[in-house]
Every structure is written in structure tokens, then in C-alpha cells.
C-alpha positions in Angstrom: -0.8 24.5 -19.1 -2.1 21.5 -17.4 -2.6 21.5 -13.6 0.2 19.5 -11.7 -2.2 16.6 -10.9 -3.2 16.1 -14.5 0.3 16.3 -15.7 1.8 13.7 -13.3 -1.1 11.4 -14.0 -0.8 11.9 -17.7 3.0 11.3 -17.7 2.7 8.1 -15.7 -0.2 6.8 -17.8 1.9 7.6 -21.0 5.0 5.8 -19.7 2.7 2.7 -19.0 1.1 2.8 -22.3 4.6 2.8 -23.9 5.6 0.0 -21.4 3.0 -2.4 -23.0 4.5 -2.1 -26.4 8.2 -2.2 -25.2 10.3 -5.2 -24.6 10.5 -5.9 -21.0 13.3 -7.9 -19.2 10.7 -9.4 -16.7 7.5 -9.3 -18.7 4.5 -10.7 -16.7 6.9 -12.5 -14.2 6.4 -10.1 -11.3 2.7 -9.9 -11.0 0.6 -11.3 -8.2 -3.0 -11.4 -7.0 -3.9 -12.3 -3.4 -7.7 -13.0 -2.9 -8.7 -13.7 0.7 -12.3 -14.4 1.7 -12.8 -13.2 5.2 -15.3 -12.6 8.2 -14.5 -9.2 9.7 -15.8 -7.6 12.8 -14.9 -4.7 15.1 -15.4 -3.7 18.8 -17.5 -0.6 17.9 -19.1 -2.0 14.8 -22.7 -3.1 14.2 -21.9 -6.8 13.6 -19.7 -9.2 11.7 -19.7 -9.1 7.8 -18.5 -11.4 5.2 -16.1 -9.8 2.7 -12.9 -10.1 0.5 -9.5 -8.8 1.3 -7.5 -8.4 -1.9 -4.0 -7.3 -3.0 -2.5 -7.2 -6.4 0.6 -5.9 -8.0 2.6 -6.1 -11.2 5.3 -4.4 -13.4 4.4 -2.9 -16.6 8.0 -2.3 -17.5 11.3 -3.3 -15.8 14.6 -2.6 -17.4 17.7 -3.8 -15.8 21.0 -2.1 -15.7 23.7 -4.9 -15.5 26.7 -4.1 -13.3 30.3 -5.1 -13.7 32.2 -7.2 -11.2 33.9 -5.0 -8.7 34.9 -7.5 -6.0 34.3 -10.8 -4.3 31.0 -9.6 -2.8 29.5 -8.7 -6.1 28.0 -11.3 -8.6 28.5 -10.0 -12.1 25.6 -12.1 -13.3 23.2 -10.2 -10.9 21.6 -6.9 -12.0 21.7 -4.5 -9.2 20.0 -1.6 -10.8 16.7 -1.2 -12.8 14.0 1.2 -13.9 10.6 0.0 -13.0 7.0 1.1 -13.9 4.6 -0.7 -11.6 0.9 -0.8 -10.3 -0.7 -2.1 -7.3 -4.0 -2.1 -5.4 -5.3 -3.3 -2.1 -8.3 -3.0 0.1 -11.2 -4.7 1.8 -14.8 -5.1 0.5 -17.6 -6.4 2.7 -21.1 -7.5 1.6 -22.5 -4.8 3.8 -20.3 -1.6 3.4 -21.9 -0.2 6.6 -20.3 -3.0 8.4 -16.8 -2.6 6.9 -14.3 -1.2 9.5 -11.5 -1.1 7.0 -13.4 1.0 4.3 -10.3 2.2 2.3 -9.4 1.1 -1.1 -6.1 2.0 -3.0 -5.0 1.9 -6.6 -1.3 3.0 -7.2 0.8 3.6 -10.3 4.4 4.7 -10.0 7.6 5.0 -12.0 10.9 4.4 -10.0 14.5 3.5 -10.0 15.6 0.4 -8.0 19.0 -0.5 -6.5 19.8 -3.6 -4.7 22.8 -5.6 -3.4 22.7 -9.0 -1.6 23.9 -7.7 1.6 22.4 -4.3 2.0 18.9 -4.9 0.5 16.9 -3.0 -2.0 16.0 0.6 -2.4 13.3 1.9 -4.7 12.5 5.7 -5.3 10.6 7.8 -7.7 7.2 9.2 -8.7 3.8 7.8 -7.7 0.2 8.6 -8.3 -2.5 7.0 -6.2 -6.3 6.9 -6.2 -7.9 6.4 -2.8 -11.7 5.8 -2.1 -14.1 4.1 0.1 -16.1 0.9 -0.9 -19.0 3.0 -2.1 -16.7 5.3 -4.2 -18.5 8.2 -2.3 -15.4 9.6 -0.7 -12.4 9.8 -3.0 -9.2 11.6 -3.5 -6.1 11.6 -5.6 -2.5 11.7 -4.3 0.7 12.2 -6.2 4.2 12.9 -5.3 7.6 11.3 -4.4 8.0 7.9 -2.6 10.9 5.5 -1.5 10.9 1.9 -0.2 13.7 0.0 1.5 13.5 -3.9 1.8 15.7 -6.6 3.0 15.5 -10.3 3.5 17.1 -12.3 6.3 17.2 -9.5 9.0 16.5 -11.4 12.2 15.9 -14.9 10.8 16.9 -16.8 7.7 13.8 -16.2 5.7 12.2 -13.1 7.2 11.6 -9.8 5.4 11.5 -6.1 6.5 10.3 -3.2 4.5 9.8 0.5 5.1 7.9 2.7 2.8 7.8 6.5 2.8 5.7 8.8 0.6 5.2 12.5 0.6 2.5 13.8 -1.7 -0.1 16.3 -2.6 -3.7 15.2 -1.9 -6.5 16.5 -4.1 -9.7 15.5 -2.3 -12.3 15.0 -5.0 -14.9 14.5 -2.3 -14.5 13.9 1.4 -17.9 14.3 3.3 -16.3 14.4 6.8 -13.6 17.0 5.7 -16.2 19.2 4.3 -18.2 19.1 7.5 -15.2 19.9 9.5 -14.1 22.9 7.5 -17.6 24.0 6.8 -17.3 24.4 3.0 -18.3 22.5 0.0 -15.1 23.3 -1.8 -11.9 21.4 -0.7 -8.4 22.7 -1.1 -5.5 20.5 -1.7 -2.9 19.6 1.0 0.3 17.8 1.6 0.5 14.5 3.5 3.1 12.0 4.8 2.5 8.4 4.4 4.7 5.8 6.2 4.4 2.0 6.3 6.4 -0.6 8.1 6.1 -4.4 7.3 7.8 -7.3 9.0 7.1 -10.9 7.8 8.6 -14.1 9.3 7.9 -17.8 8.5 7.8 -19.9 11.6 6.4 -23.3 11.0 5.6 -23.8 14.8 3.0 -26.6 14.6 -0.3 -24.8 13.5 1.4 -21.4 13.3 3.1 -21.0 9.9 3.7 -17.2 9.6 3.6 -13.9 11.5 3.2 -10.5 10.0 3.4 -7.2 11.5 2.1 -4.1 9.6 2.0 -0.4 10.7 0.6 2.5 8.6 0.8 6.1 9.4 -0.8 9.1 7.6 -0.2 12.7 8.7 -1.3 15.9 7.1 1.2 18.6 6.9 0.3 21.9 8.6 -3.4 20.8 8.9 -6.0 23.6 9.7 -7.0 23.6 13.4 -10.6 22.4 12.3 -9.2 19.4 10.8 -7.0 18.7 13.9 -10.0 19.2 16.2 -12.1 16.6 14.1 -9.1 14.1 14.2 -8.8 14.0 10.5 -5.2 15.1 10.1 -3.7 11.8 11.4 -4.6 8.2 10.8 -2.7 5.0 11.9 -3.4 1.3 11.7 -1.4 -1.4 13.3 -2.1 -5.1 12.3 -0.9 -8.4 13.7 -1.6 -11.3 11.2 -1.0 -14.9 12.0 -1.0 -17.6 9.3 -2.1 -21.0 10.2 -2.4 -24.4 8.7 -4.4 -24.9 5.4 -4.0 -21.3 4.4 -6.2 -20.1 7.4 -5.2 -16.9 9.0 -6.4 -14.5 11.9 -5.7 -10.9 12.3 -6.2 -8.1 14.8 -6.0 -4.4 14.0 -6.1 -1.3 16.0 -6.5 2.3 14.7 -8.1 3.7 11.6 -7.3 4.6 7.9 -8.5 7.5 5.8 -12.2 7.6 5.4 -12.4 5.7 8.7 -13.6 8.3 11.2 -12.8 6.8 14.6 -10.3 4.4 16.1 -11.5 0.9 16.4 -10.4 -2.7 17.3 -10.9 -4.9 14.2 -10.9 -8.8 14.1 -10.5 -10.9 11.0 -10.5 -14.6 10.1 -10.2 -15.9 6.6 -8.5 -18.0 3.9 -5.5 -16.9 1.8 -5.6 -17.7 -1.8 -2.8 -16.6 -4.2 -4.4 -16.7 -7.6 -1.0 -16.1 -9.4 
């Protein structure tokens, strides 16, 4: 019998393969790719570096479940339920990886159910499998488990957006040099981890300031060994304030650390936002 990790990954890849050959209600309509040239520096770093911040996502399959009209607040022409198989990835790559203070790349595949209403917002939940690595692909690990996301537009302002993402998964570290050093072994055991993320975005159009974005990410290992806690590897958190300016320019400030970042830092970014599609 296959190991749980192999089974989850195989199942998700199989569904994805079938999705390419199946009819999709929203084929190629929900994909995006953001490509941002940046200059990044940190308080405790060894100098600024030129790099690229990227984020992409898309749906391999999205099957809507149309609802019936059940009252004045429900539009019968709007689908409020769907099954979704999607992919996403994000990270920062610097010309000098030694100068990259956000050295964490993610590639995710998930299969989830989505339910939304105009007033309450949207809820998405299901299975996920995620590959995490650093820029050199030297440290890497596979995470799989259950995840849920809640999002809603027009919470505090007419066009703002709030999202909360929560995942609980099993981490299979293929290689993690700092973890090996902390435990004192060359063989790493799997462990369970919480991963929470909060996002708030608001368009402002205040002269030069066009948008403001707040993002907070939190990783916590469940029942971490004392050696991992002593080394500060059981918990990672990163808070980011990003301000969008005229002509697609943006500035950002982050504090904290992500997995594979071994110390807290204050990170500064300036760059241009390009949405390829």
C-alpha cells in the first residue's frame, strides 16, 4: 500500500489530469500571473539585491452547482456552489540567493468545494498538497492535509477584500539542514503543522497612494520537540504592509520570518507590479 503522502499527491495529480480532458465551466478564465521586479533589502542582511516577486494561480477544473431561487435575497442565475481543482505558487527569487531575506517558494495543488453567497462571502474547503523549498532547492519539504478559506468583499469599504486561510497538514521534510542540526540527526521524521494567513486589501486612490494591503502569515508546529523549540524552528510568522503607488510602483515592509528563514528580520521592498494575465 502506498504511503499517505504518495497517495494524496497521486490522487490530486490524477484529478488534475482528468480535469484537463473534462469540460470546465470556467476553463482558463480564472488564471493569473503577477510578475514584480523588485529591489529587496533587510536590516540584518548583507546588502540590497535585485529580484523578482511572483505569484500565479489557476483552476484546472471548476464545476458549478446551480441553486434554485429561495427568496428575494438569492439570485437564481448565480451559482453558489462549485467543486474546484486549482493550483498556485508564490515566492521571491533574488539574483544573489545569499541576499534573499524571503527565501521561501511554494507550489500548491488542491481539490476543494466552494460555497458563496452575495452577503456572507465565500467559503472553500478540502484537500491540499504543497511543495515548499528555498531558492537553491537545497532545503525542501512536502505538506499535505486539509484546508479552508473564507473571503468577502466590501467589509469595511465599498471595494475592499478580507480573506482568512487555515491549513492543518503533515509535513514530510525531504531535507532541512537547520532542523537536522537542531535535532542532531540526518534522518527527519514527519510532523504536523498549522498554517494561518490573513489578508486585507483596500483601494484608496489618495493622490499617489492607490492601494493598501495587510498580510499576516503564521506557521506553528504541533507538539514540537524541545530541541526544535530551543532553536526557534517551531514557529514562523511574517507580517507585511504593502502600499501601491502611481504607475504600478509599490513599496513594502515586512517583519518576521518564513520557514527556511532562520531569524527574524525587517525587510524592505520597492518594485513594479506587472500582471501578465
